[in-house]
C-alpha positions in Angstrom: -71.3 -5.2 37.0 -68.8 -7.7 36.3 -68.5 -7.2 32.5 -68.5 -3.7 33.0 -65.5 -4.1 34.6 -63.4 -6.5 32.7 -64.2 -4.6 29.7 -62.7 -1.2 31.3 -60.1 -3.0 32.7 -59.1 -4.1 29.3 -59.4 -0.6 27.7 -57.3 0.9 29.9 -54.0 -2.1 29.5 -52.1 -1.1 26.5 -52.0 -3.5 23.2 -48.0 -3.4 23.6 -48.3 -4.0 27.1 -50.3 -7.1 26.0 -47.6 -8.0 22.9 -44.8 -8.0 25.2 -46.9 -10.5 27.9 -47.6 -13.0 24.6 -43.8 -12.6 23.7 -42.6 -13.2 27.1 -44.1 -16.7 27.3 -42.2 -17.8 24.6 -39.2 -20.0 25.6 -35.5 -17.8 24.9 -34.3 -21.2 23.1 -37.0 -20.2 20.6 -35.4 -16.8 20.2 -31.9 -17.9 20.2 -33.0 -20.2 17.4 -34.2 -17.4 15.4 -31.1 -15.3 15.9 -29.0 -18.1 14.8 -31.2 -18.2 11.6 -31.2 -14.9 10.4 -27.6 -14.9 11.5 -27.1 -18.0 9.1 -29.3 -15.9 6.1 -26.7 -12.8 6.4 -23.8 -14.6 6.3 -25.0 -16.7 3.4 -25.5 -13.3 1.5 -22.4 -12.2 2.8 -20.4 -14.7 1.9 -21.7 -15.5 -1.4 -22.4 -19.0 -0.5 -24.1 -21.0 -3.5 -24.5 -24.3 -1.5 -27.9 -24.5 -2.1 -27.6 -23.6 -5.5 -25.3 -26.7 -6.2 -27.7 -28.5 -4.1 -30.6 -27.9 -6.7 -28.5 -28.9 -9.3 -27.5 -32.3 -7.7 -23.8 -30.5 -7.7 -23.4 -31.2 -11.3 -21.3 -28.1 -12.0 -21.2 -25.2 -13.9 -20.6 -25.4 -18.0 -17.1 -22.9 -19.0 -18.0 -20.6 -21.2 -15.2 -19.9 -23.5 -15.3 -16.8 -25.7 -13.1 -16.7 -29.0 -13.1 -15.3 -32.3 -15.3 -17.3 -34.9 -12.5 -17.4 -37.2 -9.9 -18.8 -34.7 -7.6 -21.4 -35.9 -6.1 -22.0 -32.2 -9.7 -22.9 -31.4 -10.2 -25.4 -34.1 -7.0 -26.9 -33.9 -6.0 -26.7 -30.0 -8.7 -25.8 -27.8 -11.4 -27.9 -29.3 -9.8 -30.9 -28.5 -9.4 -29.6 -24.6 -12.2 -31.8 -22.6 -11.4 -29.5 -19.5 -12.6 -26.7 -21.2 -15.7 -28.3 -23.1 -16.5 -29.8 -19.4 -18.0 -28.5 -16.6 -16.1 -27.1 -13.0 -17.4 -28.4 -9.9 -16.4 -26.6 -6.8 -15.7 -28.6 -3.6 -19.0 -28.6 -1.8 -17.8 -27.4 1.5 -15.9 -24.4 0.0 -19.1 -23.7 -2.0 -17.9 -19.3 -1.4 -15.5 -17.3 -3.4 -14.3 -15.9 0.0 -14.2 -19.1 1.4 -11.9 -20.3 -1.5 -9.7 -17.8 -1.5 -9.5 -17.6 2.2 -8.7 -21.2 2.2 -6.1 -21.1 -0.5 -4.3 -18.6 1.8 -4.3 -20.0 4.8 -4.4 -23.5 4.2 -3.5 -24.3 0.3 -3.4 -28.2 0.7 0.2 -28.0 -1.9 2.1 -30.7 -2.6 5.4 -30.7 -1.7 7.9 -29.1 -3.5 11.8 -28.2 -3.4 13.1 -25.9 -6.1 16.8 -25.5 -7.4 17.8 -21.5 -7.0 19.3 -19.5 -9.5 19.7 -15.7 -9.3 19.3 -13.7 -12.2 21.4 -9.9 -12.6 19.3 -7.7 -14.3 20.7 -4.5 -16.4 20.0 -2.4 -13.9 21.9 -4.1 -11.2 18.6 -5.4 -9.9 19.0 -9.8 -8.4 15.8 -11.8 -9.0 15.1 -15.1 -8.0 14.4 -17.9 -10.5 13.0 -21.2 -9.0 13.5 -24.3 -11.1 11.7 -27.5 -10.6 12.2 -30.3 -12.8 10.5 -33.7 -13.3 13.2 -35.4 -11.8 12.7 -33.5 -9.1 9.1 -34.3 -8.4 9.9 -38.0 -9.2 12.7 -38.4 -7.0 11.7 -35.6 -4.3 15.2 -34.2 -4.5 16.6 -31.3 -6.8 19.1 -31.9 -8.9 18.9 -29.3 -11.2 22.3 -29.5 -13.7 23.8 -25.9 -13.4 22.9 -23.7 -17.2 26.7 -23.9 -17.7 26.3 -27.8 -17.8 24.9 -29.9 -20.9 21.3 -28.9 -19.7 22.2 -26.4 -22.4 21.3 -28.6 -25.3 17.8 -29.9 -23.3 14.7 -29.3 -25.5 12.0 -30.0 -22.8 9.7 -27.3 -23.0 10.0 -24.8 -20.1 7.1 -23.2 -18.6 7.9 -19.8 -16.7 5.8 -18.7 -14.1 5.1 -14.9 -12.7 3.3 -15.0 -9.5 0.7 -12.4 -8.2 1.2 -9.4 -5.9 3.2 -10.3 -3.0 3.3 -14.0 -3.7 6.6 -15.8 -4.6 7.7 -19.8 -5.6 6.3 -20.5 -1.9 3.0 -19.7 -2.4 0.3 -22.6 -2.2 -1.4 -22.0 -5.8 2.5 -21.6 -7.4 3.4 -25.4 -5.8 0.2 -27.1 -7.3 1.0 -25.5 -10.5 5.0 -26.0 -10.8 4.3 -29.8 -9.5 1.7 -30.9 -11.8 3.6 -29.7 -14.7 6.5 -30.9 -13.4 5.2 -34.4 -13.3 3.9 -34.0 -17.0 7.4 -33.7 -17.9 7.6 -29.8 -18.0 10.7 -27.8 -16.6 9.2 -25.1 -14.5 10.8 -21.7 -13.6 9.5 -19.2 -11.0 10.1 -15.7 -11.6 10.1 -13.9 -8.2 9.3 -10.6 -8.4 12.4 -8.1 -7.0 12.6 -8.1 -3.1 10.9 -11.4 -2.8 11.4 -14.9 -2.0 14.1 -14.2 0.2 16.6 -12.0 -2.0 17.3 -8.0 -1.2 16.9 -5.5 -3.5 20.1 -4.6 -4.6 19.0 -1.4 -7.2 16.7 1.5 -6.9 14.1 -0.2 -9.2 11.1 -2.0 -7.9 8.7 -4.3 -9.7 4.7 -3.0 -10.5 1.9 -3.8 -12.4 2.8 -2.6 -15.3 6.5 -3.7 -15.1 7.5 -5.9 -18.4 11.3 -5.0 -18.0 12.0 -7.9 -16.1 9.7 -10.5 -17.6 11.8 -9.5 -21.0 15.1 -10.1 -19.8 14.2 -13.0 -18.2 12.5 -14.6 -21.3 15.2 -13.7 -23.3 18.2 -14.7 -20.9 16.1 -18.4 -20.6 15.6 -18.4 -24.8 19.4 -17.6 -24.9 20.5 -20.4 -22.4 17.8 -23.0 -24.0 17.3 -22.5 -27.4 16.1 -25.7 -28.4 13.4 -25.8 -25.9 10.3 -24.5 -26.4 9.0 -21.5 -24.3 5.8 -20.9 -22.5 4.3 -18.8 -19.8 1.7 -18.8 -16.8 1.3 -15.4 -15.3 -1.1 -15.3 -12.0 -3.1 -12.2 -10.9 -0.9 -9.3 -11.1 1.3 -11.7 -12.9 -1.1 -12.4 -15.2 -1.5 -8.7 -16.2 2.6 -8.4 -16.8 2.6 -11.0 -19.3 -0.3 -10.0 -21.0 1.0 -6.3 -21.4 4.5 -7.8 -22.1 2.9 -10.1 -24.8 0.9 -7.2 -26.5 4.5 -4.9 -26.4 5.9 -7.3 -28.1 3.7 -8.6 -30.3 5.9 -11.3 -32.9 9.2 -10.6 -31.2 8.8 -12.7 -28.1 10.1 -16.0 -28.0 7.2 -17.5 -26.1 4.8 -20.0 -28.1 2.0 -20.6 -25.8 0.7 -18.5 -22.5 -1.9 -18.3 -20.0 -3.4 -15.7 -17.6 -5.3 -16.8 -14.6 -7.0 -14.2 -12.6 -5.8 -11.4 -14.4 -7.2 -7.8 -12.9 -7.2 -6.7 -16.3 -8.4 -3.0 -15.8 -6.2 -1.9 -12.6 -8.8 1.5 -12.6 -12.0 -0.5 -12.6 -10.2 -3.0 -9.9 -9.4 -0.2 -7.6 -13.6 1.0 -7.6 -14.5 -2.1 -7.0 -12.5 -3.4 -4.3 -13.4 -0.1 -2.7 -17.0 -0.9 -3.0 -18.3 -3.2 -0.3 -17.4 -3.9 2.9 -16.4 -7.4 2.3 -14.2 -6.6 -0.6 -12.7 -4.0 1.8 -11.5 -6.9 3.3 -9.3 -7.8 0.7 -7.8 -4.3 0.1 -6.7 -4.1 3.6 -5.2 -7.8 3.2 -3.5 -6.6 0.4 -2.0 -3.2 1.8 -0.9 -5.4 4.9 1.5 -7.4 2.6 2.6 -4.5 0.9 3.7 -2.7 4.0 5.6 -6.5 5.2 7.5 -6.1 1.7 8.1 -2.5 1.9 9.3 -3.4 6.0 11.7 -5.5 4.2 13.4 -2.9 1.9 12.6 0.1 4.2 16.8 1.0 3.9 15.9 1.4 0.0 12.5 2.6 0.2 12.6 5.3 2.6 14.9 6.8 0.7 13.1 6.8 -2.4 9.6 6.7 -1.5 7.3 8.7 1.2 8.0 6.4 3.7 5.5 8.3 6.4 3.1 7.7 4.2 3.9 4.0 3.5 3.1 3.2 7.1 0.2 5.2 7.5 -1.4 3.8 4.3 -4.8 2.0 4.6 -5.6 1.0 1.5 -3.4 -0.5 -1.9 -4.1 2.6 -3.5 -2.7 5.0 -0.4 0.3 2.6 -0.8 0.6 3.2 -4.7 0.1 7.0 -4.2 3.0 6.7 -1.7 5.2 4.0 -2.9 4.5 2.5 -6.5 3.7 5.7 -7.9 6.5 7.7 -7.1 9.0 5.1 -7.9 7.6 4.8 -11.1 7.4 8.2 -11.8 3.9 8.7 -12.6 1.7 11.8 -12.2 -1.1 10.2 -10.2 -2.4 6.9 -9.0 -5.0 6.6 -11.9 -2.2 7.6 -14.5 -0.3 4.4 -13.1 -3.8 2.3 -13.1 -4.2 3.5 -16.9 -0.8 2.8 -18.0 -0.2 -0.4 -16.5 -3.8 -2.0 -17.6 -3.3 -5.2 -19.6 -6.8 -4.5 -21.4 -4.8 -1.8 -23.6 -2.7 -4.6 -25.2 -4.9 -8.0 -25.7 -5.7 -6.6 -29.6 -1.6 -6.8 -30.0 -1.4 -10.3 -28.4 0.4 -12.9 -30.9 1.1 -16.0 -29.7 -2.1 -18.6 -28.2 -3.1 -17.4 -25.2 -5.9 -19.0 -22.7 -7.1 -16.3 -20.3 -9.2 -18.1 -17.2 -11.1 -15.9 -14.7 -14.3 -16.6 -12.3 -16.8 -14.6 -12.4 -17.2 -14.4 -8.5 -13.7 -13.6 -8.5 -13.6 -11.2 -5.2 -10.7 -9.1 -6.1 -10.3 -8.8 -9.6 -13.7 -8.0 -10.6 -15.6 -9.6 -14.2 -16.4 -5.9 -14.7 -12.9 -5.3 -16.3 -13.0 -8.3 -18.4 -12.3 -7.1 -21.7 -14.5 -9.1 -23.8 -14.7 -7.4 -27.1 -11.0 -7.5 -27.1 -10.7 -10.9 -26.6 -13.2 -11.9 -29.1 -11.7 -9.9 -31.6 -8.1 -11.4 -31.3 -8.1 -14.7 -32.8 -5.1 -15.9 -31.2 -7.1 -15.6 -27.4 -9.2 -17.9 -26.1 -11.1 -16.8 -22.8 -12.4 -19.0 -20.6 -14.9 -17.9 -17.5 -16.6 -19.9 -14.7 -19.6 -19.0 -12.2 -17.5 -20.0 -9.8 -13.8 -20.0 -8.7 -12.9 -17.1 -6.4 -9.5 -16.1 -6.8 -6.6 -18.2 -8.1 -8.6 -20.7 -6.1 -10.8 -23.0 -8.2 -10.9 -26.2 -6.1 -12.1 -29.2 -7.0 -12.9 -32.7 -5.6 -14.4 -33.6 -1.8 -11.1 -33.0 -0.6 -10.0 -30.0 -1.9 -6.9 -31.5 -3.2 -6.6 -29.8 -6.9 -7.2 -26.9 -8.8 -9.5 -26.8 -11.8 -7.3 -24.0 -13.3 -4.0 -25.7 -12.8 -5.4 -29.2 -14.8 -6.7 -26.8 -17.7 -3.4 -25.1 -18.3 -1.8 -28.4 -18.4 -4.1 -29.7 -20.8 -4.3 -26.6 -22.9 -0.2 -26.5 -23.2 -0.4 -30.3 -23.7 -2.5 -30.3 -27.1 -0.7 -26.7 -27.8 3.3 -28.3 -27.9 1.4 -31.1 -30.3 -0.7 -28.9 -32.5 0.9 -26.8 -35.8 0.8 -23.8 -34.1 3.9 -24.8 -32.1 5.6 -26.0 -35.3 4.8 -22.7 -37.4 6.0 -20.4 -34.1 9.2 -22.5 -34.3 10.2 -22.0 -37.9 8.9 -18.3 -37.3 11.9 -18.0 -34.8 14.3 -20.0 -36.4 17.3 -20.8 -34.6 18.1 -16.9 -33.8 19.3 -16.2 -30.4 17.3 -12.6 -29.4 18.5 -9.2 -28.9 17.4 -8.0 -25.3 14.5 -5.7 -26.0 13.5 -2.5 -24.7 10.6 -1.1 -23.0 8.3 0.5 -25.0 6.4 2.5 -22.3 8.4 5.5 -22.0 10.2 5.8 -26.0 8.2 6.6 -29.1 9.0 4.6 -32.0 11.4 5.5 -34.7 10.0 7.1 -38.2 10.4 5.9 -41.4 9.7 7.8 -44.9 8.5 5.1 -47.6 9.2 5.7 -50.8 5.3 7.1 -51.2 6.1 9.6 -49.0 3.7 7.9 -46.3 5.2 7.8 -42.9 5.4 4.4 -41.0 7.1 3.7 -37.6 9.6 1.1 -37.7 11.3 -0.7 -34.7 15.2 -1.3 -33.8 15.5 -4.4 -36.5 14.9 -2.4 -39.5 16.4 0.6 -38.4 19.9 -2.0 -37.6 19.2 -2.9 -41.1 19.4 1.0 -42.7 22.3 1.7 -40.7 23.8 -1.8 -42.3 23.3 -0.8 -45.7 24.3 2.8 -45.0 27.2 2.1 -43.8 28.0 -0.8 -46.5 27.3 2.1 -49.5 30.0 4.4 -47.6 32.6 1.4 -47.3 31.9 0.7 -51.1 32.4 4.5 -51.9 35.6 4.7 -49.7 37.2 2.1 -51.1 36.6 3.4 -54.8 38.0 6.9 -53.3 41.0 5.6 -52.0 42.0 3.7 -55.0 41.4 6.7 -57.4 43.3 8.7 -54.8 46.4 6.1 -55.0 46.7 6.0 -58.5 47.1 9.9 -58.6 50.1 9.2 -56.0 48.8 11.7 -53.6 50.2 11.9 -50.2 48.7 9.8 -47.3 47.1 13.2 -45.5 45.7 14.4 -48.8 44.4 10.7 -49.4 42.4 11.3 -45.6 41.6 15.1 -45.9 39.9 14.3 -49.2 38.3 11.2 -48.2 37.1 12.7 -44.7 35.7 15.8 -47.1 33.9 13.5 -49.5 32.5 11.2 -47.3 30.5 14.2 -45.4 29.9 15.4 -48.7 28.5 12.3 -49.8 26.7 11.6 -46.2 24.7 15.0 -46.4 23.6 14.5 -50.2 22.3 11.2 -49.3 20.2 12.3 -46.3 18.9 15.5 -48.9 18.1 12.6 -51.3 16.7 10.4 -48.7 14.2 13.7 -47.8 13.4 14.7 -51.6 13.0 11.8 -53.3 9.9 10.3 -51.6 8.2 13.6 -51.4 8.8 14.2 -55.1 8.0 10.5 -55.7 4.7 11.5 -53.5 3.6 14.6 -55.4 4.3 13.0 -58.6 1.8 10.2 -57.6 -0.8 12.8 -56.2 -0.5 14.9 -59.6 -1.4 11.8 -61.5 -4.4 10.6 -59.2 -5.4 13.9 -58.4 -5.1 16.2 -61.8 -8.8 17.5 -61.9 -8.5 18.1 -57.5 -5.6 20.2 -58.6 -7.2 21.9 -61.6 -10.1 22.8 -59.0 -7.7 24.3 -56.2 -5.6 26.3 -59.0 -9.2 27.6 -60.3 -10.4 28.6 -56.7 -6.9 30.4 -55.7 -7.0 32.5 -59.2 -10.9 33.3 -58.2 -9.9 34.3 -54.7 -7.0 36.2 -55.6 -8.0 37.9 -59.1 -9.0 41.5 -57.5 -5.4 41.8 -56.5 -3.5 40.7 -58.6 -5.7 41.5 -61.9 -4.9 45.1 -60.7 -1.3 44.4 -60.2 -1.0 42.9 -64.1 -3.3 45.5 -65.5 -1.0 48.4 -64.1 1.7 46.3 -65.8 0.7 46.1 -68.8 -0.9 49.7 -69.2 3.2 50.6 -68.3 4.8 48.5 -70.6 2.4 48.5 -73.7 1.3 52.1 -73.2 2.7 53.1 -76.9 0.5 50.4 -78.4 -2.8 50.9 -76.8 -5.3 53.1 -78.2 -5.4 56.4 -75.9 -9.2 55.8 -75.6 -8.1 52.3 -73.6 -6.0 53.6 -71.3 -8.5 56.3 -69.9 -10.7 53.1 -69.8 
């Protein structure tokens, strides 16, 4: 009877009730431990921590992957001697996450103490750019003793490294201090080119910088080359500054006075990076942080930007794309934001880079995704070396147990050091010679000049060939004018008549010369075509005769009948 009652009671109780009773017997501390463990797993994956991977590999680090052209003399002569690029990168163990590294760089940085000497550079459009200099003596003595450009430093042949900061960074940024301090300590002169409106300098024109604006870099490089013609020039671009630098190198090709460059954590393709930074929740944090920085920049120059852009849209921007739509696109006169991203992306200019270029990127960069890296373009260009690491974050690459140094800074220092003693720089200096460069105009909104060559082909030429052509033409006109003046003076003409005849003859000769310049190449091309393609010409003539014979034949036959009516028998005419 008791067994039956117990069985009936057990069957009436819900199994979930029994489960909850069992779970209630487990101590609360065990639940807290389990929740903490689940949270750690979530955090480990959310922050992309790779500490366990480093632990399993005994913290040996990861090999640096180099992508280059197999026929590259740059690799054989320079990069093959760079031990850092052929070694391993070991991240600081307690910063085994791209997000931890990037956040640590932004918040703490651990940058060395440096004191710059500031020079203000005035651009052609009236804009003001702060150039912050650091030399070996500044690092050695701890105080800035930079001599003015008007003094004996003009004859200094110490190599100069021009640094282009990131989106809203200036010379006070931690990673730029790391770079400037380490290069200056090795005997280089460093100049950080702060973007317009940054570095504590106000906007003095209606022109603002953007990710594709290369005019400021071009003017500054030419200015420094003019001031210190004996000093080899190098350049380092970081983040957006790397995009600007690569784009400038591609636009100017061999016309740049630079003999070496490095692009660190470049976004490469802005459209892909825009899609990437809005893809996951963790990336949206960076997007919001960058937006706040851009809005802070806009607040500093509200008096100008409120007049030139959509100020209400700037204040309400919740992403970098929104800010670019209301400010950057308007200031740069782009049709859409995507148009701005496409035209400003440096990946379109990699193939035209003509100076030794080292590109460093981390595959886990949380801002500039590895999906945008132009692997094939870098491999096709013999002047480009692409170094990638599995870890490093954005501009961080901390190494050592105390996170006191940045790996990419040491890599750039070694690359420039080997390059400066290699045959590359000697050939570059010979090619440049002692000529002082002229200010170059942007190739963004201007089409190339057109030159009709002697064989009739049409080619695009730059400013220098055009200047040479004009000089030659003017010299011919001067010689011809002298001959005309001598002839007229021998005949005893009056001064007024001489001027009139000279002017008319000058105009006639100029017109005849222009006509001749147009006719001679075309005639030469036709002759060349006729010599090489006589069979094709005869074939075309045959086709033309066959296709037009029904009409032309009837006309010719009627004409012949009228003119030779008396000679042709009547029977044939009736036919």
